[in-house]
N, C-alpha and C positions, 0 to 999 in steps of 0.2 A: 577061222577068224584070227587075224594077227592081234596079239595081246601084249601090251607093254606094262610092266610094273613101273610106276612113277612114284618116287620117294621124295616128298617135299621137305627140305631142311634148310631154312634160312638161318642167318647168323644171329639175329636178334631174338632175345627171349627175356621176358620180365619175371615170370613165375619162378623159373629155375635158370640161373645164369649159364650161358653156353650149353643149354640143355642137350642139343643134338649130338654134341661131342663129349659130354660129361661121361666119365667112366662109371660103368655099372658092372660090378663083379669083374673088373679087369679089362673091359672092352668098352669103346665108345658106344653111346646109346644107339646111334644110327647103324652100327654094325649088325645088330640083331635083325633089323628089318631087311638089310641087304642079304644076309646069310639065308634067312627064311625064303626070300624071293628067289635066290639062285637055286634053291633046292626044290622049287615048284616047277613041275614039268610043263605047266600051261603058259608060262611066260616066255615070250620070244626074246625079250630084252629086259634088263633091269637098269633103270635110269634114275639118277638123282638130279633134282632141280634145286639149285642153291645159288646164293649170291656171295658165298664165302670161298676163298681160295684154300683155306684150311680144310673145309669140309670136302672140297674137291679132292684134295690129296688123300684124306682118310677114306673117302668113298671108293676111289680107284684102288687103294691098297686092299680093300676087302672085296674087290671084284666087280663093282658097279661101273657103268658107263656114266661119264659126265661130259656130254658133247657140247654143252653150252653153259654160260653163266646166266643166271636169272637177273634181269635188270632190277636196279634198286627200287624203282617205283612199284614193282610187283612183290617186294619183300618187306613191306611195312606191316605194322600191327593191324592196320585196317584193310590190308590187301586180302582179296577173296581167293578161294580155291579156283574160281573161274579165271582169275587173272593169270596165274602161273600155268594152268592147263592150256589156256588159249595161246600163251607164249610158246609153250612146248610144241603144240600142234602147228603153229605158224613156222617154227623153226624146222620141223620135220618136212613140211610142204616145200619150203624154200630151199633147203639144203639137201634133202634126200628124195624129193619128188613124190612122197607118199606119206600116209598117216596110218596109225594103227586103227583097227576096228573097235578095240576095247582098251581102256586105260584103267588099270587097277591102282588105286591110291593106297599106299602103305605108309601111314604116318609113323615116324620114329617114336612118337609118344605112346604107342601101344606096342611095346617091343616083343612080347612073348607070343609067338605064333607057331602053329603047326603047319608045315608046308602042305600036308595032305588036305587040311581044311581049306587052304588057299586054292588048291586044285579043285576041290568040290565046289567052291563058290564060283569059279570061272566056268566050270562045266554047267552049273545051274543056269547062269544068265544066258549061256549059249542055247539053251533049250526054249527060251521065251523071246521070240522075235518082237513081241509087243512091249517088252520091258524097256524102259528108258534108263534104268540104272539098277544097281543092287547095293544094299547097305547092310553091314553087319550090325547086329543088335544083341543085347543080353537082357534077360528078364529082370525087372526091378522087384525088390522085395515088397514094396508097397505101391499101390496105384496112386496116380496124381490126385484122385478124389480125397485121399487121406491127408493131403497137405493143407496147410493153413497160411494165411497172409496177415500182416499187421496193417490195419487201417487206423492210423493214429496210434492210440493206445489199445485198440480193440482187435482181437483175433476174429477172422472171418474166413469162410471157405472160398475156394476159387471157382466153385460151380453153383452160383446162387439160383440157377434155374432148376436144380435138382429138387423135386417136390418132397423128398423124404426128410423128415425132421432130423436134424443133426446127422446128415448122411455121412459126414466125415468121421463119425464114431462107429459106423457099421463095420462088421468084419470084412477084411480085405477079400475074402472068398466070394463076396457078393458083387465084386467089380471084375471087369475083364483084366487079364494080365497086361501090364504095360511094359514096353520095351524101350531101352535106351541105346542110341547109337554109340558104339565103342571104338571105332577106328581100326578094328581088326583088319577089315578090308572093305573098301568101297569101290565099286566098278561103275564107270561112266562110259557113255557112248559118244564119241566125237560127233557122229552124225546128228544126234539130238542136240548136243551142246552148241554146235554151230548154227542150228536152225532156231534156237531159243534166244530171246532177247536178254534173259538173265537166268541165273541159277544153273545148276549142273545135273540135278537128279531127275527132274521131270515128275509127271503125275503117276507114272507106272514104276514105282520102286519095289523091287523084289526084296523081301526080308530074308536075311540069312542069320539064323541064331547061332551064336558061338558060346563057349564056356565063359564064365565071368572073367573079365580081363582088367588089369590095372592100367588106367590111362593116366599118363604123367602130365599134370599141369601145374603142380605145386611141389615145393621141396618136401613136404610131408609125404606126398604120394611117391616121390622118388625114393625116399628113405624106406617107406613101407615095402616097395617092390624089392629093394636091395635086401631087406630083412627076409622076405619070403624066399628069395633066391638063395640066400646064405643057409637058411634052414633046410631047403631042398637039397642043396649040394653037400650039406654037412651030414 
C-alpha cells in the first residue's frame, strides 16, 4: 500500500505567531516532523502542504517535497483537514495520475516523534481492511466524568443521566480510561474520504496509544516543550 506522509503547515497562526517555522532548540518547528518522517521506512514520500513560500523553502531544505502550494481558501482558521487533504489528492490525480492508498498526517504542532512508532502505526492499519482511519491517542489522567461545568454561578456535572449521587466525586478508578487525540500520527484512507460527504476519519477508527506528547497550541506549551528539551539535552 502506497503511503505518503502529509505535513500540513499554513502560514497563519494566532496562538503562537509563525508557529510552524518558530525555532525550537535551534531548528524550525516543522523540521522535527520532516526529519521523523524521513526516518520512517513505511513512508514512500514526505510532502508538505502549505500556502507559504517561506515554509516551502524551509521544508525543501530539510528534505521534504513541496510539489504544490495550498490555495489560500484552504489555509484559513476555519479550513478543515478535509479541505487540504482533498486538494492534495486532486493534485496527485491531475498531475501524477495516481493517489496514495494511505495518508499519514504529521502535524508540526506535535514535534517529538519516534520514527519506529510511526512505522508501527502504519503497519497496524495495514492489518485492518475494515479500518477507515487510525488516530494516535494518549491516556488522560482524569476521565471526563470528573469534569464540571458552570451553569450561571453553579457548578454541575456533564453527565446528568449518571444515577450515582455526586458521581463526579467518585474515584477515577471507577471510570473507564479516557484517551485524548494528540496529533502524533493520524492515518486516513483516500478511498474512504472520497466516498464520504464529510469528515476524514469514519466510523472505524483504530486507536494507537503513544507516550504522553506535548501538542503546541499556545505560547506556554511552546515554552514548556523548549524547557523539557533543554533539560533533556543538558
